[in-house]
N, C-alpha and C positions, 0 to 999 in steps of 0.2 A: 571907151576902154577896150583894148584888144587882148586876146589870150593866144599865146603861141606855145605849142608843145613840140618838143624836139622829136624826131623820128625814133630815137632810142628810148624815149619816155623818161630820160634822166634829168631833163631840165624844162621848167615851165617859166615863160616870160610874160609879164603883164605890162602892156604899153598903154599909158594914159593918152587922152585925146590931144593934149597940148604938146606931145612929142617927147615928154620926159619919160625916160625908161627906168623901170625898176625891175630888178632881177630877183626872182624868188627861186632859189635852187632847192630842188627836192632830191634828197639822196635816196636812191632805190637800191635794193640788194643786187648783188652781182648776178643773181639768178635772173633768167629771161622772163619777162611779164608777157604771157601769151594772151592772144585774143580769146582763146577758149576759156581762160580764167575770168576774163572780163565778162564774157557771156553768162557764165554761171553766177557771177556776182550780181549782175543785173536781174537775173531770175530770182535770186534770194531776196533782193530789196523789193522787187515787185510783190512777192509773196508776203513780205513783212508789212508793206503798206496796205495790202488787202486785209490782213489780220487786224491791223489797227483800225481800219474802217469798220469792220464787222463788230469789233468789241465796243467801239464808241457808239455805234448805232444801237446795239442791244442795251447799252447803258442809258441811252436817251429814252428808249421805249420803256424801260423799267421805271421811268419817272425821275431819274436823277437830274440834277441841275445841269444846264448846258456847259460843255467844256470842249476844249480842243481835242483832236484825236490823240495826240501824244499824252495830254494830261489824263484823259480817260484811260488810256492804256496803262499809264503809270499808276493810276488809282487802283486798277484791277490787279496789276501784276506785283506791285511793291510788297503787299503783305505776304504774298505767297513766296516771293523770292527770299524774304527774310525768315521763312520757315514757320510763320504763324498767320493766323487770320484775325484781323482787327475788326471788331464789331463796333459800328458807329450808331449813335442815336440813343444809347441806353441812358435811362434816368439814374443819376447818382443815388446810391442807397441812402445817403443822408437826407435827401428830399423825402423819401418814403417815411423815414423815421419821424421827421417833423410833422408831416401831414397826418400820420396815424395817431399822434398825440391828441387827446380831447381838448377842446377849447370851449369853455363855458361862456354863456351870455354875459355873466358878471365881469369877466375879464375884458370885455369890449366896451363896457359902459363908460361913458364920459371920455373915451379916447378920441382925440382930434388929429392924431398923427397917422391914421389909417387912410390909405389912398381911396378916393371915391370913384375913380374911373381907371380904366386900363392905361390910359395915357399918363395919368398921375403916377401909377404904379411903375411904368417903364422909366419915366423920368427919374424917379427916386432910386430905382435899382441902378441905373447908369451913373447917377451922381455919387451914390455911396459905394459903388463897386462891391456889391454884396457877394459873399460866398454862397455856396449852395444852401446852407442852413438858413441864412438870413433871407435869401430869396424865397425859400419855401415858407418861412414864418410869415413874411409880409403877404405872400399870396394867400395863405390860409386865413389870415385875419380879414383880408379884403373880401374873399369869397364868403366867409361865414357871416360877415356883416351884411353883405348883399342878400344872402339867404334869409336872414332874420327880417330884413325890410320887405323882401318879396312875400314871405309868409304873412307878415302883418297886413300888407296891402291886399293879399288874396282873401284873407279872412274878413277884412273890412268890406271888400266887394261882396262876398257871400252874405254878410250881415245886411248890407243895404238892399241887395236883391231880395232877401227874405222879407224885409220890412215892406218893400215895394209890392211884392207878390201877395203878401198876406193881408195887406190893407185894402179897403174898398176905395177905389178912386172916386174923387168927388163927382166926376161925370156920371158914373154908374149910380151913385147915391142920388144924384139929381134926377136921373131918368126914372128911378124907382119911385121917388116922391111925386114927381109930376104925373106919372101914370096912375099912382094910387089916388091922387086928387082927381084926375080925370074919371076914374072909376066911380068916385063918389058923386060927381056932378053931371055926368053924361051917360044917359041910358044906353047909347050906342057902344059904350065901353064895357057894358055889362051883359053882353049877349051870351046866350047859352052856346057853349062850344063842345061838340058840334051842334048844328041845328037839329031839331027833333027828328026830321025825316032822314037824317044821316046817321042817327044813333045805331041802327042795326049793323052798319059797316064796322063798328068797333069790335065786333066779335066774329066777323065773317073771315074765314081762312083763305078765301080767294082774292084777298087784297094783300098788298105789301105793307106789313106792319113794322113801324120803326118806333123805338122807345128812346126818349131823351129825358134824363133826370138832371135838373138844373135849378139853381136859385139866382141865376144871372140872366136877366131879360135880354140884354144886348147880345150876349153870346148865343142864347137860344134862338134869337131872331135870325142870326147869320146861319146857324145850322139848318133851320127850317127853310129859309129862302134858298140856300144853295142846294138843298135836297130836292125841292120841288122844281126849281128853275132848270136843273140839269137832268130831270127825269124825262124819259121818252113816253111814259104813261102816267102823268101826274094824277089823272082821275082814279088811279088804282092805289094811290098812296094814302095810308092812314098813319099820322104821326101822333103818338101818345106822349104828351109832355107832363112830367111829374115834377112838382115843385113843393116847397114847404109853405107853412101857413102865412108867414110874413110876405112872401113873394107872390102869393096866389093872385091877389087883386091886380097888382101891376102886370103880371103875366097875362091874365085874362084880358085886361084893357088893351095891351099891345096887340094880341092876336084877334081881338074883336075889331079893332080899328085898322088892322093890316091883314086882311084875309088872304089866304094863298089858294084860292079856288083854282082848279077843281079838286085839289087835295083836301082831305079831311083832317082837321086839327082838333085834338082833344086836349084840354088843359085841366089837370086834376091835382089837388093838393093831397099830401100824405094823409091828412086827417079825414079825407073822403073815403079811404079804403077801410072797410069794416074790420078786417082781420087785424089791422094795426091798432085799433081802438079797443080791442077785446083782450082782456087778461094780460099776461106777461109776453112781451115781444123780445125775442133773443137779441135782435140787432140793437134795440135801445139799451138793454142791459149791458151788452158788450161795449157800447159807446161810453156809457157811464163809468164802467170799470177801467176802460182804456184811458179815459181822461184823468182819472184819479192816479193811475200808475204813472202816466207821463209826467204829471205835475210833481209827483213825489221823487221820481228817479232822474229826471232830466234837468229840472230847474228851468230858469228862463234863458232867453237868448244871451243875456249878459254873462251868465255862468258858463255857458258853452264857449263863448268867444274868449273868455278869460283863461281858458286852459291852454297853456303855452307848450304842452308836450304833444298834442295831437296833430295829426296830419290835417292840412286844410280841407282835404276831400272828406275826411271823417266829420270835421266840423260842419261842412256844408250839408252832409247827410242828416246830422242831428238837428240842424236848423230847419231843414225841410220837414222833419218829423213834427215840428211844432206848428206847422201850417194848419190852419183851421180845416182845410180841405180834407186832411187825413182823418179827422174825427167828425166828418159831416155825414148826415144821413143820406145825402145824395150820392155819396161815394160807396155806401154799403148796400144801397137798395137793390142793385142788380142781382144780388144773391137770392132775392125773393121774387124773381120774375114769374115762376110757375104759379105762385099764390096771387100775384097782382093781376095776372091775365089767365085765369083758369080755362077760358074757352079757346085760347089761341094755341096753335101747334108750333109756329116758328115766328121769331122776331129778330130784328137787327137792332142791337143796342148801341147807341151813339153817345160819346162824351160831348160836353158842351164846348170843348176847345178844338173841335174838328171842323173841317170845311169839305163839303162833298163837291167833286169836280166832274162827275160823270154819272150816268144812269146806274143805279145799284140793283135794279131788278134781277140781273143775272145771278145775284147771290142766292136767290131762291132755287136756282138750278144746280147748285153745288151738291154733290153726293156726300152726305155727312157720314155714311158708312156706319150708322148706328151711334155715332159720337154725339156729344151734347154741344160742344163749344167749337165753332169754326173761327180760328184765329191765325194771325200772321206770326210766324216764328221770329225770334229776335236774336238768334245766335249766328246767323250767316247772312252776308251781304257785303257790298262794296264799302260802305261806311263802317269801319271797324269800331268807331267810337260809339255809334248808336246800335249797330247790329252785332253786338258781341256779348249778349246777355245770356247767361246760363243760370241754373238753379243756384249755383254758388254766388252769383251776383246779388241774390236777394235773401238767401237763407244762411244761417250761421252754422256751418258744418263742423265747428269746433264743439258744438253741443251734441252730446251722444244721441239725443232723441232724434235730431235731424240726420245725423250721420248714419244711423242704422236704418233709416226708412227711405232715404232718397239718394239719388246719384248726383254729385256736384256738377258733373259734366253734361247733365241732361239739358236740352235746349229749352229756354224760356219762351214765352209768347206774350202778346200785348193785349191789354185792355184798350178801349177807345172806339173800336169798330169790330163788333163780334156778332156772328150769326149763332143764335141759340135755338136749338131744337128742344122746345119745351115739352113735347110729347115724350121724347127720350129722357129728358131731365127728370120727369115725374117718376120714372122707374128706378131712379138711383137714390143714394143717400148723400148727394153732393152738399146740400144745404146744412145738414146736421154735421157733416165732416168739417165744413167751414167753421162752424161755431165751436166744435170740439177743439180745433187747433187754435182758435182765438183764445179760448180759456187756457190752453196749455202755455201759450205765449205770455199771458198775463200772470199765470202762476210762477213762471220762470223769470219774472221781472223784465220782460221784453228781451230775453236773451236768444229767442229763436229767430226773430227778425226785428227790425227796428222801426219800420214805417210802412204806411200804405196798406191798401187792400189787395194788391197784387200778390204778395207772398202767400197769404192764406188762400187766395184764388188758385195759385199754382198747385198748392197741395190738394184743395178740394176737387179741382177738375183733373187731377192727375189720372191719366188713362182714359180721359173722356174728351180729348182735344183732337179736332180734325184740322190739319194744317191747310191753309188756303194761300193762294198766290200773293206774294208781297206787293203786287200792283195795287191790291185793294186797300192797302193801309200803309202809308209812309209816316214814320215816326220821327221825333226829335227836333221838330221845328221850334220848340221852345227852349232848347239848350244847345243845339248844334248850329253854330253860326256859319259853318262852312258849307251847309246845304245850299246848293245852287238853285236859283229861281226856276231854271228850265227843268231840272230834275223833279222839283216839287210840283211843277205845273203839269207834269205828265202822269202823276199818280191819281188814282180814283178818289182816295180820301187822304188829306194831309192832316196830321195831328200835331198841334202845338203843345205837346206835353213838355213840361219843364216850367221854369219860372217866367220866362219871357213870353207871357201870353200876348196875343195880338192886340188886345184892348188896353194894354199897359204901355206906358212910355218907354219901358225897357225892352219892348219887342224889337226884334232884328229888322231894321228898316227895309232891307231888300226882300224880306219874306212877308211883311205885313200886308202888302197889296193883295196877296192871295185871299186874305180874310176881308180886307177893307172894301173890296170891289162889290161886296153884297150889302154895304151900308148905303142908305139913301141920304146924302148930305142935305138934300132939300127938305127932308121930313121935319116938321115943326118941333118934335120932341128932341130929335138929334141936334138940330140947330140951337135950340134954347139951352141945351146942356153942354154946348161947345164940344161935342164929340167929333173928332177929326177923322176923316177917311184916309189921311196920309200922314 
């Protein structure tokens, strides 16, 4: 095709390739069409094209859907040309009205027409061509049903974890029975711990004294082995293991048959301490009262789970309060360290769910600045789930007694690995303060706090805590599954606080090796009780 324009610009001729001519006549005004006008017209169109390009580019950067330059320009200019700005993407008011109306659980009972998946929901909406109200109603019913099912599943998960963590696994029961039997038939399992010539080291302050309170032989064996194995000066370590009457013989048998020389190991039961067997003991009275109050006001786990109105997190906290651990003498005994070890000036107290991964002797070089308790703070750190605990996380600030005495934003700290300056402790009233607040909580029907020994500890040690580097104590391995193995491996002490203890089947598989590496799978007691290292 060819295009011919006459010199006068009055006629345009289009000639097709086959020779057929078609004449398209363009009538132009009598006025002369100058080249100057053509030049300015080209300039105008060039500017217009640049404007279209810029507008369409900005529209794309803003995240709008792809469109041609002219379409984007039209989209931007049309509302303005009409004298109004059209807002897009607003949710119709009818949808808000429907979603804000309450929907009870009874209304959904027995309903089989509620979509079960998003795909079912979209198919139904397209098929029925619903208006905004119908759309919102169907959406609300589906989401509410999913919320109810999620809540039920979450509570069932918490209940199963509570049962698993509160029960004694048959492997641990087997180990205790076999060791008790060994204690009765094997003289080598009844050795004095420590040997007579090492007894003076138990009260010498030039040794590194560690205290472990536990009624779990397997857990205590891992703590002791990891402590000694990672020490640069194991001959300077003295580990005082405190247990209860029923676990004493199995504990003595284990450490008699599995010595950790050159470290000094002492195994002692609570009834061996004179002060605990004389007169009234505050901790025993507190435990008895606490048990009575808990059984009266909390009910059993079935009562807690049956409450359909409470948040699953609250249900989990109440279930955790029923754990035997929170009413165990082993959990309260640390508040009596000055009486238990009257000759010692400084000790490091360890929980039985920790693993030591480095030499802990530098803890004795920490300047306590006159404070009693060296602990890691738990209100700041990269893991916001674990390291976000303040006083308000443990104490009930809606109670005026708590609100008038403490700051909800004050940083909390952790039990599990603590440096205690016993010499400084003896100059304070920390122990009496602890029992005073235990009594206050019992009088208020557990309205000051709900569980554990940490809340009264936060109160009793208030003003007596020296913050230490978080490197020394990494928390949350028993409830924070997102903790990476590499991060945990780089900490001095890892703490499996939470329900997922490393000796339970509910332990997190990628973190359990940190604990299991200190188990000897070839040991005859470990093998015979089918205790797995992985």
